[in-house]
N, C-alpha and C positions, 0 to 999 in steps of 0.2 A: 092073775096069771099072765093075762095080756101084757100087763107092765113088765112082768118078769122076762117074757119072750123078748120084749122090745130092747130091754136092757141087754140082754144077751147078744142080740144082733148088732147093737152098737159096739159092745165090746169087742166083738170078733171082728168087725171092720177097723176097729182101732188097732188091734193086734196085727192084722194082716197089712194094715198100712205102715205100721212100725217096721214090721218085717221086710216089706217092700223097700222103704227107705234106707234100711240097714244094709240090705244087699247092693243097692245103688251106691251106697257110701263106700262098701268094700270094693266094688268094681272100679269106682273112681280112684280109690286110694292105690289100688293095683296098677292103674294106668299112669300114675303120676311120675314114676321114675323113667318112662321111656323118653320125654322130652329132655331129661337131664342127662341120659345117656348119650342122646343125640348131641347135645351141647359138649359133652366131654369129648365125643369122637371128632366133632369140628375143631375143638381146641387142640387136640393131639395133632391133627393134620397141619393145623396153623402153626404149631410150634415147631413141627418136623420141618416145614418149609422155610421157617424162619432161622433154622439151624444152619442153613447153607443152600446156595443156590443149586448145588448138585447133590442134594440129600439122598437122592436114589442110586447114586453112584456106589458100588459095592466096596470100592477100595479107598474111599474117603471123601471129604466134603470138596476137594478141589481137585482138577484135572491137570493140574501142573506137573505132577509126577508122570502122568501118562504122556503128556506133550513132550517132556524132556526124554522119556524113553523111546518115543517115536524118532525124535531128533538123532539121538545116538544110534539107533538102528540104521536110520538113513545114511548117517555118516559112514558107517560100516559097510553099507550096502555099495556105496560108490568108490571105495577104495581100490586103487588100481596099483599093482605091484610095480616097483622100480624097474624089475627086470623087463615086464611086459612093456612098459612105456620105452625103456632104452632099446628094445629089440625092434618094436614097430616104428619108432620115430626115425631110425636110420634108414630104413627101406622106403618109407612114404615120403621122406624129404628127397630122396633119389627120384622117386615117381614124378614129383611135381617140380623137379628143377627145371629152371629155363621158363616156366610160366609166371602168371601174374597172381598165382594163388598163394595166400599166405597160411603159414601154420604156427599154432601156439600149442605148446605142451602145458597140459594142465593135470591137476591131481586125479581127475576123473576119466582122463583120456587124451587123445590127440585131436585138436580143432583145426580144420581147414576151413579157410575164408575166401570165397569167391565174390568179389565186389560185382554188382550187376553192370556197371559202367564197362568194365574189363571182360565180362564173361557172356553177356547176353546182346542179341541183335537189337540195335537201337529202333528198327522198325517193327520188330515183332517181340514183344516184351517177354515171351516165354520161351524163346528160341535160344539155344546156346550157340556161341560162336564156334566155328570149325576148331580153333585154337585151343579149345576147352576139352576136346574130346580125347586128345592124347593123354594129357596129365590125369584127368578122370578116369579113363578106362585103365591106365596102369595101376592106378591106385584101387580101382574096384577088383582087378584080378588079384591084387595081393591080399586084399581082405577076403576074398572068396576062397583063396587057398588055405587060409587059416579058419577051420570051421568053428573055433572058440572065439572068433571076433565077429562083431556087428556094427551097423552103421545108423545113426540117427541123422537124418537131413531136415534141416530147418530153414524155411524161408522168411525173409524179414523185407519190411518196406519202410520208407520214411513216413512222416505223419502227414504228407499231402494226400489229398484224395479221400473219399468216403471210406468208412469202416468195411462196407461191403465190397468195394473195389480192391482195398488193401488185402482183405481176407483172400479174395480169389487170386489176386496177383502173386501173393507170397506163396500160396500153396501150389500155384501153377509152375512157378520158378523151382520150387522144391522138387515136384515131380519131374521137371526136366532133368535135373541132376541125378534124381533117384533112378530114372530110366537108364542111365549109364550103369549103375550098379546093378540093376535088374537084369540087364542085358549079359552080365558077367556071371549070372547065376544065383545072386543073392535074392532071397525072398523070404516070406514068412517072418517070423519075429527076428530075424537078422537084418532087416531093413525096415526102419520106421520113417515115416514121413510127415511132417507138420508145418503148416502155414501159420506164422505167429503175428502177421501184420506189422503194426509199428509198436508192438508191446515191449520190446526189449532193444532199444536204441543202444549204439555204442558211443553216440556223440550227440550233441544238442541240434535239434531240428531248426533251429533259427537262422541257420546260414547255409550256403550251398556246399560247402565242403562237409559239414556235419551230416547233411542229408545223404550225400554220396556215400559216405562210411556206413550209413544205416540200411542203405539198400544193398543186400548181400543175401548169400546162400551159405550156410554153414554145414559142414560135414563133420559130426563127431563120431570119432571111431573109438570104440570101446570093447572091452572083454564081453562076450554074449551074455554071461551071467549078470554082469552090471546093467546091461540095458533091460534085461527081464526084470530085474528087481526094481528098476526105475519105472517101469510099466506098471508093475503090480502096486507100487507105492502110490500111483496116481489114480487109481481105480476108486 
């Protein structure tokens, strides 16, 4: 009887052990697919990135089409009608007649150029000469009367001097010219002022003549809608 009990106990322990290891095996088997799923996920992500640098862009793998669309939109935004140019060119040329200011007719507007050496006090770099007040004042009044016109004033320097100095100087001169337009009533989005330092030269800076051409203030006269579109595109 004692032997029978002992045999029974041993048998029960064996069955329990088998049952335990069987359960452990089931759990292990159930866990095996998890790493495989992770590998598959990583593989999918890697493949997606390999398909194109802009794989996340919803309209295609390349942003070339988007860039071209923006370029076309910008070209449309800066279009100025021939009638507008003809009308304003005549009156503005009359306004600056007799001065040393230059005028260029462009596709996007009318550009007035005031060279620094002819327009500013040599002893006070940001003070306009009295001879500039008349032509600028007449131009400003013409622009103000047409509420559909606006002005962008851009200051430029040559490449001599530090960036900090040129930034301040170009902006200071632009503000001096813009003040004439402001006194005539232009404000808000009809009058934009920028100092561009030496970033947009008209000539080489390796000689005195070229540097003199680069020291200038430009007044770009455009339809108000064009100026607004230009400002929006640069945000």
